[in-house]
C-alpha positions as CSV (number, residue, x, y, z in Angstrom):
1,M,37.1,-51.2,-9.0
2,K,34.2,-50.0,-7.1
3,P,31.7,-52.5,-5.9
4,H,28.1,-52.5,-7.0
5,I,25.2,-53.5,-4.9
6,Q,21.9,-52.9,-4.9
7,L,20.9,-48.9,-5.0
8,F,20.2,-47.7,-1.7
9,A,19.2,-51.6,0.2
10,G,18.9,-49.5,2.8
11,I,16.2,-46.6,2.1
12,A,13.1,-47.0,2.6
13,L,12.0,-47.5,-0.9
14,A,8.2,-49.0,-1.8
15,A,8.4,-53.1,-2.1
16,L,9.9,-53.4,-6.2
17,T,7.6,-56.3,-6.7
18,T,4.1,-54.4,-5.6
19,I,3.0,-50.9,-5.9
20,A,0.4,-50.7,-3.2
21,T,1.9,-47.4,-0.7
22,T,0.7,-46.6,2.5
23,S,2.1,-43.1,4.4
24,C,1.4,-41.6,7.9
25,T,-0.1,-38.5,5.5
26,D,-3.0,-38.0,3.5
27,E,-3.6,-37.4,0.5
28,I,-4.7,-33.9,0.9
29,K,-8.4,-34.0,0.3
30,L,-6.9,-35.8,-2.7
31,G,-8.0,-39.9,-2.8
32,S,-7.8,-42.7,-0.6
33,N,-4.4,-43.3,1.7
34,A,-3.7,-46.4,0.1
35,L,-4.0,-48.4,-3.0
36,E,-7.5,-50.3,-2.2
37,K,-6.5,-53.7,-2.7
38,P,-8.7,-56.8,-3.7
39,S,-8.9,-58.8,-0.2
40,G,-6.6,-61.8,-0.1
41,S,-4.2,-60.1,-2.7
42,T,-1.6,-57.9,-3.5
43,V,-2.0,-55.5,-6.0
44,T,1.2,-55.2,-8.7
45,K,1.9,-52.8,-12.0
46,D,-0.1,-54.4,-14.2
47,T,-3.3,-54.1,-11.8
48,V,-2.5,-50.4,-11.0
49,F,-1.9,-49.3,-13.9
50,N,-4.6,-51.5,-16.0
51,S,-7.2,-48.6,-13.9
52,P,-7.4,-45.5,-14.4
53,I,-8.8,-45.4,-10.8
54,Y,-6.1,-47.2,-9.6
55,T,-3.6,-44.9,-11.4
56,E,-4.9,-41.6,-10.0
57,Q,-5.1,-43.4,-6.2
58,F,-1.3,-44.4,-7.0
59,L,-1.0,-40.6,-7.8
60,N,-2.8,-39.8,-4.7
61,S,0.0,-41.6,-2.8
62,I,2.9,-40.0,-4.0
63,Y,1.3,-36.5,-2.9
64,A,1.0,-38.5,1.3
65,L,5.3,-38.9,0.6
66,Q,5.4,-34.7,1.1
67,Y,7.2,-33.0,3.2
68,Y,5.4,-31.5,5.9
69,G,7.3,-28.6,8.3
70,L,5.4,-29.5,11.6
71,P,6.4,-32.4,13.4
72,Y,2.9,-34.3,14.0
73,N,3.3,-38.3,14.9
74,S,7.0,-40.3,16.4
75,N,6.0,-43.1,13.2
76,C,6.1,-41.0,10.4
77,G,9.5,-40.9,9.7
78,T,12.3,-38.4,11.3
79,S,11.2,-34.3,10.0
80,A,7.6,-35.7,11.0
81,S,8.6,-36.2,15.0
82,P,8.2,-34.1,18.1
83,W,11.4,-35.8,19.0
84,S,13.4,-34.4,16.3
85,G,12.7,-30.5,16.3
86,K,12.7,-27.4,13.8
87,F,15.1,-25.9,11.7
88,D,14.1,-22.5,12.9
89,Q,15.6,-23.8,16.6
90,L,18.8,-23.8,14.8
91,T,18.9,-20.2,14.2
92,D,19.1,-16.9,16.3
93,C,15.4,-16.6,16.9
94,W,14.3,-19.9,17.9
95,V,15.4,-22.2,21.1
96,M,14.4,-25.9,21.4
97,H,13.0,-25.5,25.2
98,W,12.9,-29.5,25.7
99,D,15.6,-31.2,26.5
100,N,14.7,-35.2,24.8
101,N,15.2,-34.3,21.3
102,T,17.7,-34.5,18.9
103,I,17.8,-30.8,18.4
104,Y,18.7,-30.9,21.8
105,K,20.9,-33.3,22.0
106,A,22.8,-33.6,19.0
107,Y,23.1,-29.8,17.5
108,Y,23.0,-28.0,21.0
109,S,25.3,-30.6,21.8
110,G,27.6,-30.4,18.8
111,T,27.5,-34.2,19.0
112,L,25.7,-34.4,15.9
113,D,27.3,-37.2,13.3
114,A,27.0,-39.8,10.7
115,N,25.6,-42.3,12.3
116,Q,22.4,-40.3,13.3
117,D,19.7,-38.6,11.3
118,P,19.4,-35.2,11.1
119,L,16.3,-33.1,11.1
120,L,15.4,-34.0,7.3
121,S,16.8,-38.4,7.1
122,Y,18.4,-38.7,3.5
123,K,17.2,-42.6,4.2
124,N,14.1,-42.4,6.7
125,D,11.5,-39.5,5.9
126,N,10.2,-40.9,2.3
127,V,12.3,-39.4,0.0
128,W,13.5,-42.4,-2.6
129,K,10.1,-43.7,-1.9
130,A,8.0,-40.4,-3.1
131,V,10.6,-40.3,-6.6
132,R,10.5,-44.1,-7.9
133,A,7.0,-44.0,-7.1
134,A,6.8,-40.7,-9.8
135,W,9.4,-42.7,-12.0
136,L,6.7,-45.7,-12.0
137,L,3.6,-43.1,-12.8
138,I,5.2,-41.3,-15.1
139,E,6.6,-44.7,-17.5
140,N,3.8,-46.5,-17.1
141,V,1.2,-44.0,-17.7
142,N,0.6,-43.7,-21.0
143,N,-0.6,-47.4,-20.8
144,V,-3.3,-47.2,-18.7
145,P,-6.4,-48.1,-20.8
146,G,-9.6,-45.4,-20.6
147,L,-7.4,-42.5,-19.4
148,S,-7.8,-39.5,-20.7
149,E,-5.1,-38.1,-23.1
150,E,-5.0,-34.9,-21.1
151,K,-4.9,-37.0,-17.2
152,K,-2.0,-38.6,-19.0
153,Q,-0.1,-35.5,-18.8
154,S,-1.4,-34.2,-15.7
155,F,-0.4,-36.8,-13.7
156,T,3.2,-36.9,-15.4
157,A,3.2,-33.2,-14.5
158,Q,2.7,-33.4,-11.3
159,A,4.9,-36.4,-10.7
160,R,7.6,-34.2,-12.2
161,C,7.4,-31.9,-9.7
162,L,6.9,-34.0,-7.0
163,I,10.4,-34.9,-8.0
164,A,11.4,-32.0,-7.8
165,A,10.1,-30.9,-4.7
166,R,11.2,-34.2,-2.8
167,Y,14.8,-33.2,-4.6
168,F,15.4,-29.9,-3.2
169,D,14.2,-31.4,1.1
170,L,17.1,-32.5,0.4
171,F,19.2,-30.1,-2.0
172,A,18.8,-27.7,0.5
173,V,20.3,-29.4,3.4
174,Y,22.9,-32.1,2.4
175,G,24.1,-30.4,-1.4
176,G,24.2,-32.9,-4.6
177,L,22.7,-35.8,-5.0
178,P,22.9,-39.4,-6.8
179,I,20.6,-38.9,-9.4
180,I,17.2,-41.2,-9.7
181,D,16.0,-40.4,-13.8
182,H,13.7,-43.8,-13.6
183,S,12.6,-46.3,-12.0
184,Y,14.2,-49.7,-10.5
185,S,12.7,-53.4,-11.3
186,G,14.9,-54.8,-8.4
187,T,15.9,-57.2,-10.8
188,E,19.0,-55.5,-12.2
189,G,21.9,-57.1,-10.7
190,S,24.3,-53.9,-9.8
191,Y,23.8,-50.4,-9.6
192,D,26.0,-47.4,-10.2
193,M,24.7,-44.9,-9.1
194,P,27.4,-42.0,-7.8
195,R,26.2,-38.5,-6.1
196,A,25.9,-36.1,-8.5
197,T,27.7,-32.8,-8.3
198,L,25.9,-28.9,-7.5
199,D,25.6,-28.3,-11.5
200,S,24.5,-31.3,-11.9
201,T,21.5,-32.2,-9.2
202,V,20.1,-28.5,-10.4
203,T,19.9,-29.2,-14.0
204,F,17.8,-32.4,-13.2
205,M,15.4,-30.2,-10.4
206,V,14.6,-27.8,-12.8
207,D,14.7,-29.8,-15.9
208,Q,11.9,-31.9,-14.3
209,L,10.2,-29.0,-13.4
210,D,10.9,-26.9,-16.6
211,Q,8.9,-30.1,-18.2
212,A,6.3,-30.1,-16.4
213,I,5.7,-26.4,-16.4
214,N,6.0,-26.3,-20.6
215,S,3.6,-29.4,-20.8
216,G,0.3,-27.0,-20.9
217,A,-0.9,-29.8,-18.3
218,L,-0.9,-27.9,-15.3
219,P,-3.2,-25.5,-14.6
220,W,-2.7,-22.0,-13.5
221,A,-4.5,-22.6,-10.2
222,Y,-7.2,-24.0,-8.9
223,N,-10.1,-21.2,-9.0
224,G,-12.7,-23.3,-9.2
225,N,-13.7,-21.6,-12.6
226,T,-14.4,-25.5,-14.4
227,T,-14.8,-28.9,-12.8
228,E,-10.8,-29.3,-13.7
229,T,-10.2,-26.4,-11.2
230,D,-12.5,-27.1,-8.8
231,A,-10.6,-25.4,-5.3
232,T,-12.3,-28.0,-3.0
233,N,-11.1,-31.1,-4.2
234,N,-8.2,-30.3,-5.9
235,T,-6.1,-27.8,-3.7
236,G,-2.6,-29.7,-2.5
237,R,-2.2,-30.4,-6.0
238,W,0.8,-29.2,-7.9
239,T,0.2,-26.2,-10.5
240,K,2.2,-24.3,-12.7
241,A,2.3,-21.1,-10.3
242,G,3.4,-23.6,-7.9
243,A,5.8,-25.4,-10.0
244,M,7.7,-21.8,-11.5
245,A,7.6,-20.8,-7.3
246,L,10.1,-23.6,-7.2
247,K,12.2,-23.5,-9.7
248,A,12.7,-20.1,-8.9
249,K,12.9,-21.1,-5.3
250,I,15.9,-23.7,-6.6
251,L,17.7,-21.2,-8.8
252,T,18.0,-18.2,-6.1
253,F,19.3,-21.4,-3.7
254,A,22.1,-22.5,-6.0
255,A,22.9,-19.1,-6.7
256,S,23.9,-17.8,-3.1
257,P,27.1,-18.2,-1.4
258,I,27.2,-21.3,-0.3
259,Y,27.0,-23.1,-3.8
260,N,28.1,-19.6,-5.8
261,A,31.6,-18.6,-4.7
262,A,34.8,-18.5,-5.3
263,Q,35.8,-20.9,-3.0
264,G,34.5,-23.9,-1.0
265,Y,32.6,-23.2,2.1
266,Y,34.9,-25.5,4.1
267,G,38.4,-24.3,2.8
268,G,38.6,-25.5,-1.3
269,S,40.2,-29.2,-0.2
270,S,37.7,-32.1,1.0
271,E,36.5,-34.9,-1.7
272,A,32.8,-33.4,-2.0
273,E,34.4,-29.7,-3.2
274,Q,37.0,-30.9,-5.3
275,K,34.6,-32.7,-7.0
276,H,31.7,-30.1,-6.9
277,M,29.0,-31.8,-5.1
278,V,28.2,-28.7,-2.3
279,W,29.6,-26.0,-4.7
280,Y,29.7,-24.7,-8.2
281,G,33.4,-24.2,-8.1
282,D,33.5,-20.7,-9.0
283,F,31.7,-17.7,-8.4
284,K,29.7,-16.3,-11.2
285,Q,26.6,-13.2,-11.4
286,E,24.8,-14.9,-14.1
287,R,23.4,-17.7,-11.7
288,W,21.9,-15.1,-10.2
289,E,20.4,-13.3,-13.1
290,K,18.8,-16.9,-14.4
291,A,16.9,-16.9,-10.0
292,L,15.7,-13.0,-11.2
293,K,14.5,-14.5,-14.5
294,A,12.6,-17.5,-13.4
295,C,11.2,-14.5,-10.5
296,Q,10.0,-12.3,-13.2
297,D,8.9,-15.2,-15.1
298,F,6.3,-15.8,-12.0
299,F,5.0,-12.8,-11.8
300,D,4.5,-12.5,-15.8
301,A,2.7,-15.1,-15.4
302,L,0.4,-14.2,-11.9
303,N,-0.3,-10.6,-13.9
304,A,-1.7,-12.1,-16.7
305,N,-3.2,-15.2,-14.9
306,G,-4.1,-13.4,-11.5
307,W,-5.7,-15.3,-9.0
308,Y,-3.2,-15.4,-6.3
309,E,-3.1,-12.1,-4.2
310,L,-1.6,-11.4,-0.6
311,T,-4.5,-11.1,1.8
312,Q,-5.2,-7.6,2.7
313,A,-6.3,-6.2,6.2
314,E,-10.7,-5.7,6.5
315,S,-9.6,-2.9,9.1
316,K,-6.4,-1.0,9.2
317,T,-5.4,-1.3,12.6
318,P,-3.1,-4.1,14.3
319,D,-5.6,-6.8,14.9
320,G,-6.6,-6.3,10.8
321,Y,-3.5,-6.0,10.1
322,R,-2.5,-9.1,12.1
323,Q,-5.4,-11.4,11.0
324,A,-4.7,-10.6,7.3
325,Y,-1.1,-11.5,7.7
326,R,-2.4,-14.7,10.4
327,M,-5.5,-15.6,7.0
328,G,-2.7,-16.0,4.8
329,Y,-0.8,-18.4,5.8
330,A,-3.6,-20.4,8.4
331,Y,-6.6,-20.4,6.0
332,Q,-6.7,-23.0,3.7
333,G,-8.2,-21.3,1.4
334,S,-5.8,-18.6,1.6
335,K,-4.7,-17.1,-2.3
336,E,-1.4,-16.4,-1.2
337,I,-0.3,-20.2,-0.6
338,L,0.9,-21.6,-4.0
339,H,1.7,-24.7,-2.5
340,S,0.9,-26.8,1.3
341,T,0.7,-30.1,2.4
342,R,-1.2,-32.0,5.1
343,V,-1.7,-34.7,7.2
344,G,-4.1,-37.6,7.9
345,G,-4.8,-37.9,11.7
346,V,-4.1,-33.5,12.8
347,D,-7.9,-33.0,11.7
348,A,-10.3,-30.3,12.3
349,Y,-11.6,-31.7,15.6
350,K,-8.0,-32.7,16.9
351,S,-7.9,-36.4,16.9
352,G,-4.8,-37.2,15.9
353,T,-1.8,-38.3,18.6
354,Y,1.3,-36.7,19.1
355,T,0.3,-33.4,17.2
356,W,1.8,-30.0,17.1
357,H,-0.8,-28.5,19.2
358,Q,-1.1,-31.0,21.9
359,W,2.9,-30.8,22.2
360,L,2.4,-27.3,22.6
361,D,0.0,-27.4,25.3
362,N,2.2,-29.2,27.3
363,P,5.0,-27.5,29.0
364,A,7.1,-30.1,29.0
365,R,7.3,-30.2,25.8
366,Q,6.5,-26.8,24.9
367,N,9.3,-26.8,22.1
368,C,9.5,-23.8,20.7
369,L,10.6,-20.7,22.2
370,P,11.6,-16.7,20.6
371,T,14.9,-15.3,21.4
372,E,15.0,-11.4,22.2
373,E,17.6,-11.7,19.0
374,Y,13.8,-12.3,17.2
375,V,11.8,-10.0,18.5
376,E,14.0,-6.8,18.4
377,M,13.9,-8.2,14.5
378,F,10.3,-7.0,14.1
379,P,9.8,-3.5,13.7
380,W,7.6,-0.4,15.2
381,A,4.0,-0.1,14.2
382,D,4.6,2.0,11.6
383,G,8.0,0.5,10.4
384,T,10.5,2.5,12.6
385,P,13.6,0.1,13.6
386,F,13.2,-0.9,17.4
387,D,16.8,-0.5,18.7
388,W,17.0,-2.2,22.1
389,K,19.7,0.9,23.4
390,S,17.5,3.3,23.4
391,D,13.6,2.0,22.9
392,S,14.6,-0.5,26.2
393,I,15.1,3.2,28.4
394,K,11.8,4.0,26.9
395,G,9.8,1.8,28.7
396,K,11.4,2.8,32.0
397,V,11.3,7.0,32.0
398,E,8.5,7.7,29.8
399,G,5.9,5.3,31.2
400,A,2.9,4.4,29.5
401,K,4.4,5.9,26.1
402,G,6.7,3.9,25.7
403,Q,5.9,0.4,26.3
404,L,7.3,-2.2,23.8
405,F,4.5,-4.0,23.1
406,Y,1.6,-1.7,24.1
407,K,1.2,2.0,24.1
408,Y,-1.6,2.6,26.9
409,E,-3.0,5.5,26.9
410,K,-5.1,7.0,28.9
411,V,-8.9,7.5,28.0
412,R,-12.2,8.5,30.2
413,G,-13.2,5.3,32.1
414,G,-9.7,3.8,31.9
415,F,-7.0,3.6,29.0
416,K,-7.0,2.6,25.5
417,K,-4.1,0.1,24.5
418,T,-2.6,-0.4,21.5
419,A,-0.2,-2.9,19.6
420,S,3.0,-0.5,19.1
421,R,5.1,-3.4,17.2
422,D,4.5,-4.7,13.8
423,P,1.5,-6.9,13.6
424,R,3.4,-9.8,12.8
425,L,5.2,-10.0,15.6
426,Y,1.7,-10.8,17.7
427,E,1.7,-13.8,15.4
428,E,4.4,-15.4,15.3
429,C,5.4,-15.0,19.1
430,I,3.0,-14.7,22.5
431,V,4.3,-11.6,24.5
432,N,4.0,-9.5,27.6
433,G,0.4,-8.5,27.8
434,Q,-1.3,-9.9,24.3
435,M,-4.8,-10.9,24.4
436,T,-4.9,-15.0,24.8
437,S,-7.4,-14.9,21.3
438,L,-8.0,-13.4,17.9
439,D,-11.3,-14.2,16.7
440,W,-10.7,-16.3,13.4
441,T,-13.5,-14.5,11.6
442,T,-14.1,-10.9,13.5
443,G,-10.5,-10.4,13.9
444,K,-11.0,-9.0,16.7
445,S,-8.6,-9.5,20.0
446,N,-10.0,-10.8,23.3
447,G,-9.6,-12.8,26.0
448,D,-6.8,-12.8,29.0
449,V,-3.9,-11.0,28.9
450,Y,-0.9,-13.5,28.8
451,E,1.1,-12.4,31.7
452,L,4.4,-12.8,31.2
453,W,6.3,-10.5,34.2
454,V,8.3,-12.4,37.0
455,G,5.3,-13.7,39.3
456,G,2.7,-13.3,37.0
457,A,-0.2,-15.7,35.9
458,D,1.5,-17.3,32.9
459,A,5.0,-17.1,33.1
460,G,5.6,-17.1,36.9
461,N,8.9,-18.0,37.6
462,A,9.5,-19.5,33.8
463,V,12.6,-16.8,34.3
464,A,12.9,-15.6,37.5
465,R,10.9,-15.2,41.1
466,Y,10.9,-13.1,43.6
467,D,12.5,-14.4,47.1
468,E,10.2,-13.2,49.7
469,T,13.0,-14.1,52.5
470,S,15.4,-12.2,51.0
471,K,13.4,-9.7,49.1
472,E,15.6,-9.7,45.9
473,V,14.7,-11.2,42.4
474,V,16.8,-14.9,41.3
475,K,17.1,-14.8,38.1
476,T,17.2,-18.8,37.1
477,E,18.8,-17.2,33.4
478,A,17.3,-21.2,32.6
479,L,14.4,-22.8,30.1
480,S,13.1,-25.3,32.2
481,S,9.7,-24.3,31.7
482,R,6.9,-22.5,29.2
483,Y,7.5,-19.3,28.9
484,A,11.2,-19.3,29.8
485,T,12.5,-16.6,27.6
486,G,9.8,-14.2,28.5
487,Y,7.7,-15.0,25.3
488,D,6.1,-18.0,23.8
489,Q,5.5,-19.2,19.8
490,N,1.9,-18.2,18.9
491,K,2.6,-19.3,14.7
492,Y,0.8,-22.5,14.2
493,Y,-0.3,-22.9,17.6
494,M,-2.9,-19.2,18.2
495,N,-3.9,-21.0,21.4
496,Q,-7.5,-21.8,21.2
497,D,-8.0,-19.8,18.0
498,Y,-6.7,-22.7,15.5
499,L,-8.2,-25.9,17.3
500,R,-10.8,-27.4,14.7
501,K,-9.2,-25.8,11.9
502,F,-7.7,-27.6,9.2
503,T,-4.3,-27.0,9.3
504,Q,-1.5,-27.2,6.7
505,W,1.6,-26.8,6.3
506,V,2.8,-23.8,4.0
507,Y,5.1,-25.1,1.3
508,L,5.9,-22.2,-0.8
509,S,3.7,-19.0,-1.1
510,L,3.2,-15.8,-2.7
511,D,5.0,-13.3,0.2
512,E,7.7,-16.0,0.1
513,M,7.7,-15.1,-3.7
514,Y,7.7,-11.0,-3.4
515,L,10.6,-11.5,-0.7
516,M,12.8,-13.7,-3.1
517,Y,12.3,-11.4,-6.3
518,A,13.4,-8.6,-3.7
519,E,16.6,-10.1,-2.8
520,C,17.1,-11.1,-7.2
521,L,16.8,-7.8,-7.7
522,A,19.1,-6.5,-4.9
523,Q,21.8,-9.0,-6.5
524,C,21.5,-8.0,-9.4
525,D,22.0,-4.0,-8.4
526,R,18.5,-3.1,-9.1
527,L,18.4,-2.1,-5.4
528,D,15.1,0.4,-6.3
529,D,13.2,-2.1,-7.5
530,A,14.7,-4.6,-5.2
531,L,12.7,-1.7,-2.3
532,K,9.6,-1.9,-4.3
533,Q,8.9,-5.5,-4.0
534,V,9.6,-5.4,-0.3
535,D,7.5,-2.7,0.8
536,I,4.4,-5.3,-0.9
537,V,5.0,-7.5,1.4
538,R,5.7,-4.5,4.3
539,A,2.2,-2.8,3.4
540,R,0.0,-5.6,4.2
541,V,0.7,-5.2,7.6
542,G,1.0,-1.5,7.9
543,L,4.2,-0.1,7.4
544,K,5.6,2.2,5.7
545,G,8.1,1.9,3.4
546,L,12.1,0.3,4.6
547,A,13.8,3.0,2.6
548,L,11.8,5.8,3.9
549,K,12.1,4.1,7.5
550,N,15.8,3.1,7.2
551,P,17.6,6.4,5.8
552,S,20.7,5.8,7.9
553,L,21.4,2.6,5.7
554,D,21.1,4.0,2.2
555,L,19.3,1.0,0.9
556,H,18.9,3.5,-2.5
557,S,22.5,2.4,-2.9
558,N,24.2,0.6,0.0
559,K,23.9,-3.4,-1.7
560,Q,24.7,-5.6,1.4
561,N,22.4,-3.5,3.9
562,L,19.9,-4.0,1.6
563,I,20.2,-7.5,1.1
564,N,20.7,-7.8,5.6
565,E,17.2,-6.0,5.3
566,I,15.5,-8.7,3.3
567,L,16.8,-11.5,5.4
568,R,15.3,-9.4,8.2
569,E,11.6,-9.0,6.5
570,R,12.1,-12.6,5.3
571,A,12.8,-14.1,9.5
572,C,9.5,-11.6,10.2
573,E,7.4,-12.3,7.7
574,L,8.0,-16.6,7.5
575,G,8.8,-16.9,10.6
576,L,8.9,-21.2,11.1
577,S,9.0,-22.1,8.3
578,N,12.1,-23.4,7.5
579,N,13.4,-20.3,5.7
580,H,15.1,-18.2,8.0
581,Y,17.1,-21.7,8.2
582,Y,17.2,-22.3,4.8
583,D,18.9,-18.0,5.0
584,M,21.3,-18.9,7.3
585,I,22.9,-22.0,5.6
586,R,23.0,-20.4,2.2
587,Y,24.6,-17.3,3.3
588,K,27.2,-18.7,5.1
589,R,26.3,-16.8,8.0
590,G,27.9,-18.2,11.0
591,D,28.0,-15.2,13.3
592,W,23.7,-16.4,13.4
593,M,25.4,-20.1,14.6
594,T,27.9,-18.5,16.9
595,K,26.5,-15.8,18.6
596,K,24.9,-16.3,22.4
597,L,21.5,-15.8,22.5
598,H,18.8,-14.0,24.9
599,G,15.8,-13.3,26.6
600,L,13.6,-11.2,28.1
601,I,12.9,-10.5,31.8
602,T,9.7,-8.9,32.0
603,Y,9.1,-6.4,35.5
604,R,5.2,-5.3,36.3
605,M,5.2,-1.9,38.0
606,E,3.0,-0.4,40.0
607,Q,2.6,2.8,42.0
608,G,4.0,2.8,45.2
609,P,2.3,4.0,48.8
610,T,4.9,6.8,48.4
611,G,4.0,8.1,45.0
612,G,6.9,6.5,42.8
613,Y,6.6,3.1,41.1
614,I,8.0,-0.4,42.3
615,R,8.2,-3.8,40.8
616,Q,5.1,-6.2,42.1
617,Y,5.8,-9.9,41.6
618,I,1.7,-10.8,42.0
619,P,-0.8,-11.9,39.1
620,W,-3.7,-9.6,37.1
621,R,-5.8,-12.3,36.9
622,G,-7.8,-14.0,39.9
623,A,-7.4,-12.2,43.6
624,N,-6.3,-8.9,42.1
625,K,-8.0,-8.4,39.1
626,D,-10.9,-9.5,40.7
627,G,-10.5,-6.7,43.6
628,G,-11.0,-4.5,41.1
629,A,-7.0,-4.0,40.4
630,K,-6.6,-2.3,36.7
631,E,-5.0,-4.3,34.0
632,P,-1.1,-3.1,34.6
633,T,0.2,-0.8,31.8
634,R,4.0,0.2,33.5
635,F,6.5,-2.5,32.9
636,E,10.4,-3.1,33.3
637,Y,12.6,-5.1,31.0
638,E,15.9,-6.6,31.7
639,K,17.7,-8.7,28.7
640,F,19.9,-12.3,30.3
641,T,21.8,-14.6,28.2
642,I,20.4,-17.9,27.9
643,Q,22.5,-20.2,30.1
644,N,21.1,-23.8,30.0
645,R,19.6,-24.4,26.7
646,Q,23.8,-23.2,25.1
647,H,24.5,-24.1,21.5
648,Y,28.1,-25.8,21.1
649,L,29.1,-22.9,18.4
650,W,28.3,-20.7,20.9
651,D,31.7,-18.1,20.7
652,K,33.3,-20.3,18.0
653,D,34.8,-18.4,15.2
654,P,32.2,-18.3,12.6
655,Q,34.8,-18.3,9.7
656,S,36.2,-21.8,10.9
657,Q,35.8,-25.2,10.0
658,E,34.6,-26.0,12.9
659,V,31.3,-24.2,12.3
660,A,31.6,-24.0,8.7
661,K,31.2,-27.6,8.9
662,W,27.4,-27.9,9.8
663,Y,26.0,-25.8,6.6
664,L,25.3,-28.8,5.2
665,W,24.4,-32.6,7.4
666,P,26.1,-35.2,7.0
667,F,24.9,-38.6,4.5
668,P,24.6,-41.8,7.0
669,K,27.6,-43.7,7.7
670,T,25.7,-46.5,6.5
671,E,25.1,-45.3,3.0
672,I,28.2,-44.0,2.6
673,N,29.7,-47.8,3.5
674,K,27.6,-49.3,0.3
675,H,30.3,-47.7,-2.1
676,Y,27.7,-46.5,-4.4
677,G,29.8,-43.2,-5.3
678,L,27.9,-41.3,-2.2
679,V,30.7,-39.3,-1.1
680,Q,30.4,-37.5,2.4
681,N,29.9,-34.4,2.4
682,P,32.6,-31.4,4.5
683,G,33.7,-32.2,7.9
684,W,32.0,-35.3,8.7
685,E,33.2,-38.7,8.9
C-alpha cells in the first residue's frame, strides 16, 4: 500500500495556517509587496477574506509569484538566480560564457542529476506556493463582505490564469504533473496525490483557462477606455487575450512530437511512458487541429476587439525596422505584449542587486554569447537566406560590396554605411561594426562602433591574438572573456539604452502568436495560409516573403521545409525568450543538442604599402581614429569550433536515449522518495 504523507512537505509552500505572502517579485504595479499586517499580529485567512482591500492585496501577492525569465537575484528561486543561467543557453543559438553556474557545471558537463535543481525548480520556484494561494482565493473570495460581484468574478478568473500559467511553466520541462485542484489546510492527516497523465495535465490547464475566458470577467485588454481598463494601473494583470494565447500555446506544445507521437521519446518502456505521463500514448492529428482552433479563436477575437498590434516602423530604414522590433518587446506600453511580468528592485534607476544588466556589464560574468549558428539564421536585409559557403567568400573578394553585417558604399567625403542583414540580428546580437546605441526615442544608431576584430578596442584578444614575435595569429578558440564567440548579446541588454527604463519579461506576445498560428496551419497542411502569417512578422522588419526569398525550398508544397523555416523564424523573432529551447524539445531536435557550435574570428583589413590588403591587429578608437584614420570598412572572417565550452552531448547520437533523456528534466529525488505518487522522468534515477 502506498504510504500517505503530507503532500509536498519539502516544497516551498506558504505556511498553512497563515496567509501572509512575501516574494522577491513585486506586484507589477498592482499593489504592495505583501499583505499589510497589523503590528505584532499574524494575518490569518479570516482576516484576509474579511476585507476587500486585503483580498485584492492577496491577489496581487500571487502575481508576485509568476515566472520572470531574466536572472536578477540569487535569493529568489532557482530560475531567478544569475548562478543558474538561461534556457536558451542549452540550444545551438547561445552559449554560457561563465563557468561558475548551473548551465556550465551541470548541463554542459552532463552531470545534472535528480539531486540537483534544474534551471526551473520543481520545488524552489514558487510554483506550488502560487497554486495554493490561488485556490485559497478562489475558495474564499465569494465570502468577502463589501466586495462587488464583478470583482469576485474578476479575481477568480485571474487566479485561474495564474494557476494555469504556473502549471505550464513546469509542464513545458517536466511533462505531466500532480493535479492540485483545491487548497489544503494542513490538517487532513494524509494525502495521495499521484503524478497525473499528460492528457489530464493538459486538460486541467485548459479547463482553468476556459473558465476564465468564458467567465466574461476578464477584459480583452487594458486599453484605458474605462477606469477599470486603465493600462497604467492594470497592465500586467491577466486578460482574455492573454488567457486565449496561453491556451493556444499549451495546446500547441501538447500537439508537438515530444508528446504527440506513435512512440514515447525514450523508447516507450519507462514507467513514465507506460503510464502516459510524458506522452499521450499515440499520435492524433486532431491535437494539431485543436491547437489550430485555439489560434483561430484568438485571432477572431483580435479582429473583433482590436487593440493589440505589432509595432511598425516609422521609417522604412534598417534603424527604423530595428526600433520597431525593440519597442515591441522592450517598451512597457507595447501593444504587442499579451502578458508580461516584472520584478522588484530592477527599476528605472537600476537600484537592484545582481540584476541582469549589471551582470552583463561585468565581463567576468558575461554569460550569454551568440553562436555563429545563430547569426547565420538571420537572412540578408531583403529576406534572402544567408549562406556561409558563398556569402563569407564575398567578404574577401568583393570588399565593400560583400560585407557580412554592413555595406560600405563610397560617397563624396567618405562612405555610406548600411546594415546589410535582418534588422532583428542587431537587436538580438552585437556584431562587428555595430554602433553602441540605438536611441530610445529617435531610433537612430549613434555612438562608437563595436570593434570585434582581432586587436579591436572591444574584442581585443577575446577570440584570437596577434603574436608580435612570431608574426602569427594565435587562435585561442576559447570562451574566457566577453565577445569570445566574436559576438555579444544585445537582447534585453542594449548597452546604455535600457538603463533608467522599466524592464519586463515578455511572457506572451503577438509576434509569437502569429508564428504559432503559422506552425499550426502548416501542421494541418494549410501551407499557403501559414506563409501569410509568417510574412506578417517578416514584413514588420522589412523582409520580403518567405516563399519568395526561398524558391528552392518549395515552401508552398514542402511541409517539412516550411516547418523548419517557421522554427528558424521563431529563433530570430523570439530570441532569449525560452521559445527556441521549447522548440528544441517539442520537436525532439537531438541534432541541435549534439552538433558542435562555432564562433567567428574577424580580421580588420587595410590597404598595404604595395596596394594589396593586409591584416591590422590594432584598435581604431584612440590614437588610430584621432590620427585621422577612417572607420574600418573591409574585413575577413573565419569560423572556429568552440573548444573549452563544449557540451557533453556534442557528437553523441542524436537519436540515442543518452540524448533523449535531456528532453525533460528530472524531478527531485527527495520528492520521489516521499511516495505521494511522483514518477521520475525517463532516463533519470
